[in-house]
N, CA, C and O of each residue as an XYZ file, in Angstrom:
516
protein
N      33.572     89.994    152.367
C      34.467     89.746    153.468
C      35.515     88.692    153.087
O      36.683     88.810    153.455
N      35.081     87.650    152.340
C      36.016     86.603    151.912
C      37.111     87.187    151.023
O      38.283     86.835    151.161
N      36.732     88.070    150.125
C      37.703     88.699    149.226
C      38.701     89.545    150.014
O      39.894     89.537    149.714
N      38.222     90.265    151.009
C      39.100     91.083    151.842
C      40.100     90.207    152.601
O      41.274     90.561    152.699
N      39.656     89.085    153.130
C      40.544     88.165    153.833
C      41.569     87.551    152.882
O      42.733     87.387    153.247
N      41.147     87.215    151.676
C      42.066     86.635    150.690
C      43.165     87.637    150.329
O      44.338     87.273    150.250
N      42.788     88.883    150.115
C      43.761     89.920    149.778
C      44.703     90.171    150.949
O      45.906     90.332    150.747
N      44.181     90.205    152.157
C      45.019     90.428    153.339
C      46.005     89.278    153.534
O      47.144     89.502    153.944
N      45.581     88.067    153.248
C      46.462     86.906    153.401
C      47.566     86.893    152.338
O      48.649     86.361    152.584
N      47.310     87.462    151.181
C      48.298     87.478    150.094
C      49.361     88.543    150.294
O      50.377     88.533    149.599
N      49.152     89.451    151.217
C      50.065     90.581    151.412
C      51.484     90.127    151.731
O      52.435     90.670    151.169
N      51.652     89.156    152.608
C      52.984     88.709    153.015
C      53.756     88.156    151.813
O      54.926     88.490    151.631
N      53.132     87.337    151.011
C      53.789     86.783    149.826
C      54.190     87.850    148.823
O      55.255     87.772    148.212
N      53.333     88.841    148.658
C      53.622     89.939    147.734
C      54.807     90.760    148.236
O      55.673     91.151    147.454
N      54.843     91.020    149.539
C      55.968     91.770    150.101
C      57.280     91.002    149.943
O      58.318     91.604    149.672
N      57.242     89.676    150.108
C      58.449     88.859    149.907
C      58.933     88.946    148.460
O      60.134     89.037    148.208
N      57.998     88.919    147.516
C      58.381     89.032    146.106
C      59.011     90.380    145.800
O      59.991     90.451    145.058
N      58.465     91.448    146.360
C      59.052     92.765    146.116
C      60.437     92.889    146.750
O      61.315     93.531    146.175
N      60.650     92.287    147.922
C      61.984     92.294    148.533
C      62.969     91.518    147.657
O      64.108     91.946    147.467
N      62.523     90.373    147.124
C      63.390     89.598    146.228
C      63.696     90.397    144.970
O      64.823     90.363    144.474
N      62.709     91.114    144.450
C      62.921     91.919    143.247
C      63.916     93.040    143.515
O      64.713     93.381    142.641
N      63.879     93.608    144.694
C      64.841     94.664    145.036
C      66.256     94.104    145.095
O      67.202     94.763    144.665
N      66.407     92.900    145.622
C      67.734     92.326    145.774
C      68.272     91.642    144.530
O      69.453     91.783    144.213
N      67.434     90.909    143.822
C      67.898     90.082    142.713
C      67.899     90.784    141.360
O      68.786     90.539    140.542
N      66.937     91.638    141.114
C      66.822     92.219    139.772
C      66.862     93.745    139.759
O      66.591     94.359    138.727
N      67.193     94.355    140.874
C      67.401     95.800    140.894
C      66.146     96.646    140.793
O      66.176     97.724    140.198
N      65.052     96.181    141.359
C      63.810     96.951    141.295
C      63.969     98.330    141.931
O      63.386     99.300    141.446
N      64.739     98.432    142.992
C      64.894     99.712    143.700
C      65.972    100.605    143.103
O      66.188    101.711    143.599
N      66.651    100.159    142.057
C      67.761    100.938    141.489
C      67.334    101.727    140.261
O      67.956    101.617    139.204
N      66.307    102.499    140.390
C      65.898    103.307    139.254
C      66.150    104.768    139.537
O      65.982    105.246    140.659
N      66.553    105.459    138.501
C      66.747    106.906    138.554
C      66.109    107.465    137.295
O      66.786    107.756    136.309
N      64.820    107.605    137.349
C      64.081    108.059    136.169
C      63.387    109.375    136.482
O      63.179    109.733    137.642
N      63.039    110.075    135.430
C      62.412    111.384    135.608
C      60.988    111.439    135.066
O      60.328    112.477    135.127
N      60.525    110.316    134.537
C      59.171    110.337    133.979
C      58.415    109.070    134.383
O      59.006    108.061    134.768
N      57.115    109.157    134.282
C      56.264    108.016    134.574
C      56.570    106.877    133.608
O      56.607    105.718    134.020
N      56.787    107.180    132.353
C      57.065    106.150    131.350
C      58.359    105.413    131.672
O      58.405    104.186    131.588
N      59.407    106.141    132.039
C      60.674    105.502    132.394
C      60.540    104.615    133.620
O      61.086    103.512    133.654
N      59.815    105.089    134.626
C      59.604    104.294    135.831
C      58.810    103.036    135.491
O      59.130    101.941    135.954
N      57.781    103.208    134.684
C      56.934    102.073    134.298
C      57.749    101.029    133.539
O      57.598     99.833    133.786
N      58.602    101.462    132.628
C      59.448    100.520    131.888
C      60.400     99.789    132.836
O      60.570     98.574    132.727
N      61.014    100.514    133.755
C      61.955     99.897    134.691
C      61.265     98.836    135.550
O      61.769     97.721    135.682
N      60.126     99.178    136.129
C      59.406     98.247    136.985
C      58.937     97.041    136.181
O      59.035     95.907    136.651
N      58.434     97.270    134.985
C      57.963     96.164    134.143
C      59.096     95.200    133.821
O      58.928     93.988    133.955
N      60.248     95.717    133.399
C      61.376     94.847    133.065
C      61.931     94.142    134.301
O      62.334     92.982    134.216
N      61.959     94.820    135.441
C      62.438     94.194    136.677
C      61.530     93.038    137.082
O      62.010     91.958    137.426
N      60.229     93.263    137.044
C      59.305     92.199    137.429
C      59.303     91.059    136.415
O      59.114     89.900    136.787
N      59.507     91.373    135.155
C      59.634     90.326    134.147
C      60.886     89.477    134.392
O      60.850     88.255    134.252
N      61.985     90.130    134.754
C      63.217     89.403    135.077
C      63.013     88.535    136.310
O      63.484     87.399    136.347
N      62.322     89.050    137.315
C      62.052     88.261    138.516
C      61.175     87.059    138.178
O      61.417     85.958    138.674
N      60.172     87.257    137.350
C      59.310     86.147    136.933
C      60.141     85.066    136.242
O      59.967     83.877    136.512
N      61.041     85.481    135.353
C      61.899     84.523    134.656
C      62.757     83.744    135.659
O      62.861     82.521    135.561
N      63.370     84.435    136.618
C      64.207     83.770    137.614
C      63.394     82.792    138.453
O      63.876     81.703    138.765
N      62.194     83.153    138.816
C      61.335     82.249    139.591
C      60.969     81.015    138.774
O      60.944     79.904    139.303
N      60.686     81.206    137.492
C      60.375     80.062    136.625
C      61.570     79.128    136.512
O      61.419     77.907    136.562
N      62.752     79.702    136.361
C      63.965     78.883    136.275
C      64.225     78.154    137.584
O      64.639     76.995    137.575
N      63.988     78.815    138.701
C      64.190     78.178    140.008
C      63.251     76.985    140.165
O      63.654     75.938    140.671
N      62.001     77.143    139.731
C      61.053     76.020    139.788
C      61.477     74.906    138.837
O      61.368     73.727    139.174
N      61.960     75.274    137.653
C      62.372     74.279    136.667
C      63.571     73.482    137.166
O      63.632     72.268    136.971
N      64.520     74.152    137.805
C      65.713     73.475    138.291
C      65.465     72.660    139.553
O      66.195     71.709    139.831
N      64.443     73.024    140.316
C      64.172     72.309    141.558
C      65.299     72.530    142.546
O      65.675     73.670    142.816
N      65.844     71.447    143.088
C      66.904     71.556    144.089
C      68.285     71.649    143.469
O      69.264     71.844    144.190
N      68.394     71.515    142.157
C      69.697     71.627    141.511
C      70.196     73.064    141.626
O      69.405     74.006    141.565
N      71.473     73.229    141.789
C      72.034     74.573    141.837
C      72.642     74.898    140.478
O      73.324     74.061    139.888
N      72.401     76.095    139.982
C      72.976     76.466    138.691
C      74.480     76.661    138.790
O      75.015     76.952    139.860
N      75.142     76.499    137.676
C      76.592     76.674    137.646
C      76.976     78.130    137.910
O      77.995     78.402    138.545
N      76.158     79.061    137.422
C      76.403     80.490    137.641
C      75.286     81.045    138.510
O      74.113     80.744    138.292
N      75.650     81.848    139.488
C      74.643     82.486    140.327
C      74.058     83.690    139.583
O      74.573     84.106    138.545
N      72.986     84.234    140.131
C      72.374     85.425    139.537
C      73.370     86.579    139.527
O      73.492     87.293    138.531
N      74.083     86.759    140.638
C      75.066     87.845    140.717
C      76.171     87.668    139.687
O      76.580     88.636    139.045
N      76.659     86.440    139.523
C      77.726     86.195    138.551
C      77.230     86.446    137.137
O      77.953     87.009    136.314
N      76.004     86.031    136.849
C      75.438     86.252    135.515
C      75.265     87.741    135.247
O      75.578     88.220    134.157
N      74.765     88.476    136.244
C      74.586     89.920    136.098
C      75.931     90.606    135.848
O      76.035     91.459    134.967
N      76.949     90.242    136.610
C      78.277     90.840    136.437
C      78.868     90.480    135.085
O      79.498     91.311    134.430
N      78.662     89.238    134.671
C      79.170     88.771    133.381
C      78.583     89.593    132.239
O      79.319     90.083    131.383
N      77.264     89.743    132.225
C      76.642     90.485    131.138
C      76.866     91.987    131.244
O      76.866     92.683    130.229
N      77.058     92.496    132.455
C      77.415     93.914    132.591
C      78.748     94.184    131.908
O      78.904     95.180    131.202
N      79.714     93.284    132.123
C      81.021     93.439    131.465
C      80.893     93.295    129.951
O      81.491     94.062    129.196
N      80.120     92.320    129.517
C      80.030     92.047    128.084
C      79.262     93.129    127.323
O      79.593     93.432    126.176
N      78.254     93.707    127.946
C      77.404     94.677    127.250
C      77.899     96.111    127.371
O      77.258     97.032    126.866
N      79.020     96.305    128.028
C      79.529     97.658    128.248
C      79.805     98.391    126.940
O      79.424     99.553    126.798
N      80.450     97.746    125.994
C      80.869     98.436    124.774
C      79.988     98.148    123.566
O      79.630     99.066    122.828
N      79.645     96.921    123.364
C      78.890     96.535    122.164
C      78.219     95.195    122.425
O      78.545     94.523    123.404
N      77.286     94.795    121.564
C      76.672     93.477    121.747
C      77.738     92.381    121.643
O      78.531     92.382    120.702
N      77.764     91.446    122.601
C      78.803     90.416    122.595
C      78.516     89.319    121.578
O      77.367     89.064    121.218
N      79.581     88.683    121.131
C      79.433     87.524    120.247
C      79.217     86.294    121.109
O      79.457     86.322    122.316
N      78.765     85.215    120.488
C      78.573     83.958    121.212
C      79.903     83.461    121.769
O      79.949     82.909    122.869
N      80.979     83.652    121.020
C      82.301     83.213    121.482
C      82.731     83.990    122.723
O      83.316     83.415    123.641
N      82.446     85.288    122.758
C      82.816     86.098    123.923
C      82.021     85.664    125.155
O      82.564     85.592    126.258
N      80.737     85.378    124.963
C      79.911     84.911    126.078
C      80.445     83.579    126.591
O      80.562     83.380    127.800
N      80.771     82.661    125.674
C      81.293     81.350    126.070
C      82.627     81.494    126.797
O      82.855     80.831    127.809
N      83.499     82.345    126.293
C      84.814     82.544    126.903
C      84.682     83.117    128.318
O      85.325     82.629    129.248
N      83.860     84.139    128.479
C      83.666     84.752    129.798
C      82.985     83.784    130.766
O      83.351     83.719    131.940
N      82.003     83.038    130.279
C      81.320     82.056    131.134
C      82.295     80.990    131.608
O      82.267     80.593    132.772
N      83.152     80.529    130.715
C      84.146     79.514    131.082
C      85.098     80.036    132.148
O      85.490     79.300    133.054
N      85.466     81.300    132.038
C      86.352     81.902    133.037
C      85.681     81.909    134.413
O      86.307     81.554    135.412
N      84.413     82.311    134.465
C      83.692     82.355    135.737
C      83.529     80.946    136.302
O      83.714     80.735    137.501
N      83.186     79.986    135.453
C      83.019     78.609    135.916
C      84.334     78.038    136.444
O      84.346     77.341    137.459
N      85.436     78.330    135.761
C      86.737     77.858    136.214
C      87.070     78.446    137.589
O      87.581     77.744    138.462
N      86.777     79.734    137.776
C      87.012     80.360    139.080
C      86.159     79.713    140.170
O      86.615     79.541    141.300
N      84.914     79.353    139.826
C      84.046     78.679    140.802
C      84.665     77.363    141.252
O      84.669     77.051    142.443
N      85.186     76.594    140.308
C      85.814     75.311    140.647
C      87.063     75.551    141.489
O      87.291     74.848    142.474
N      87.872     76.536    141.108
C      89.080     76.842    141.884
C      88.721     77.274    143.309
O      89.391     76.885    144.266
N      87.663     78.080    143.446
C      87.219     78.508    144.782
C      86.755     77.315    145.608
O      87.043     77.232    146.802
N      86.038     76.393    144.973
C      85.568     75.192    145.665
C      86.749     74.365    146.164
O      86.758     73.904    147.305
N      87.738     74.185    145.305
C      88.921     73.401    145.676
C      89.664     74.076    146.828
O      90.044     73.417    147.796
N      89.868     75.377    146.725
C      90.588     76.114    147.762
C      89.848     76.039    149.098
O      90.468     75.795    150.133
N      88.525     76.246    149.086
C      87.747     76.223    150.322
C      87.800     74.833    150.965
O      87.939     74.711    152.182
N      87.687     73.796    150.143
C      87.744     72.427    150.673
C      89.120     72.160    151.290
O      89.219     71.612    152.388
N      90.165     72.547    150.583
C      91.525     72.306    151.063
C      91.793     73.093    152.348
O      92.435     72.585    153.267
N      91.304     74.325    152.410
C      91.507     75.142    153.616
C      90.790     74.535    154.814
O      91.275     74.622    155.942
N      89.631     73.920    154.570
C      88.856     73.355    155.677
C      89.359     71.986    156.106
O      89.300     71.660    157.292
N      89.858     71.166    155.163
C      90.195     69.779    155.494
C      91.685     69.469    155.417
O      92.145     68.495    156.012
N      92.439     70.283    154.696
C      93.860     70.017    154.530
C      94.178     69.010    153.439
O      95.328     68.596    153.290
N      93.178     68.617    152.682
C      93.410     67.681    151.571
C      92.556     68.092    150.372
O      91.622     68.878    150.532
N      92.851     67.582    149.181
C      92.061     67.970    148.008
C      90.638     67.418    148.086
O      90.408     66.388    148.720
N      89.684     68.094    147.446
C      88.291     67.635    147.490
C      88.089     66.415    146.607
O      88.899     66.144    145.721
N      87.005     65.678    146.847
C      86.684     64.574    145.937
C      86.266     65.145    144.589
O      85.755     66.263    144.530
N      86.472     64.404    143.509
C      86.091     64.928    142.190
C      84.579     65.084    142.075
O      83.807     64.333    142.670
N      84.185     66.080    141.292
C      82.760     66.284    141.025
C      82.281     65.214    140.071
O      82.987     64.874    139.122
N      81.101     64.677    140.300
C      80.537     63.657    139.429
C      79.389     64.296    138.657
O      78.366     64.652    139.242
N      79.549     64.437    137.389
C      78.490     65.002    136.557
C      78.026     63.934    135.578
O      78.649     62.878    135.464
N      76.940     64.203    134.879
C      76.448     63.259    133.871
C      77.503     63.034    132.796
O      77.690     61.916    132.318
N      78.192     64.114    132.422
C      79.225     64.006    131.403
C      80.364     63.115    131.889
O      80.851     62.268    131.139
N      80.786     63.298    133.125
C      81.860     62.471    133.697
C      81.431     61.021    133.765
O      82.202     60.124    133.425
N      80.194     60.785    134.206
C      79.700     59.411    134.306
C      79.664     58.724    132.944
O      79.968     57.535    132.845
N      79.292     59.465    131.882
C      79.253     58.887    130.546
C      80.659     58.536    130.075
O      80.860     57.507    129.429
N      81.627     59.382    130.394
C      82.995     59.107    129.982
C      83.553     57.884    130.684
O      84.347     57.143    130.104
N      83.143     57.663    131.932
C      83.660     56.516    132.688
C      83.075     55.197    132.201
O      83.684     54.148    132.412
N      81.929     55.219    131.566
C      81.287     53.973    131.129
C      81.824     53.480    129.807
O      81.383     52.444    129.310
């Protein structure tokens, strides 16, 4: 009876993980014709979700510079034709990060009518000292 109660109590958490997997790593976006293809897709999706959860725990309350969606779009563009070089990844990442900063500035200015305060990072703090 204890085991049955434990399994029943875990159901909600498991359903939340599967919903996150559908949204974040494309668990529901499979079009396969064989058991092996489906198994590979589900395995890789759940592995990607596990990685994202580990990173979220590692980062704590810090927000990453690139969101999951931005990272997915970035690598979709880069992997379309051939394996990307490190320089191409750096160049594309810099473009996305620059757009994020521009969006932040625009949103702040639209809301307040003045420029935002500068971002304070560890790198900026070291330069000021």
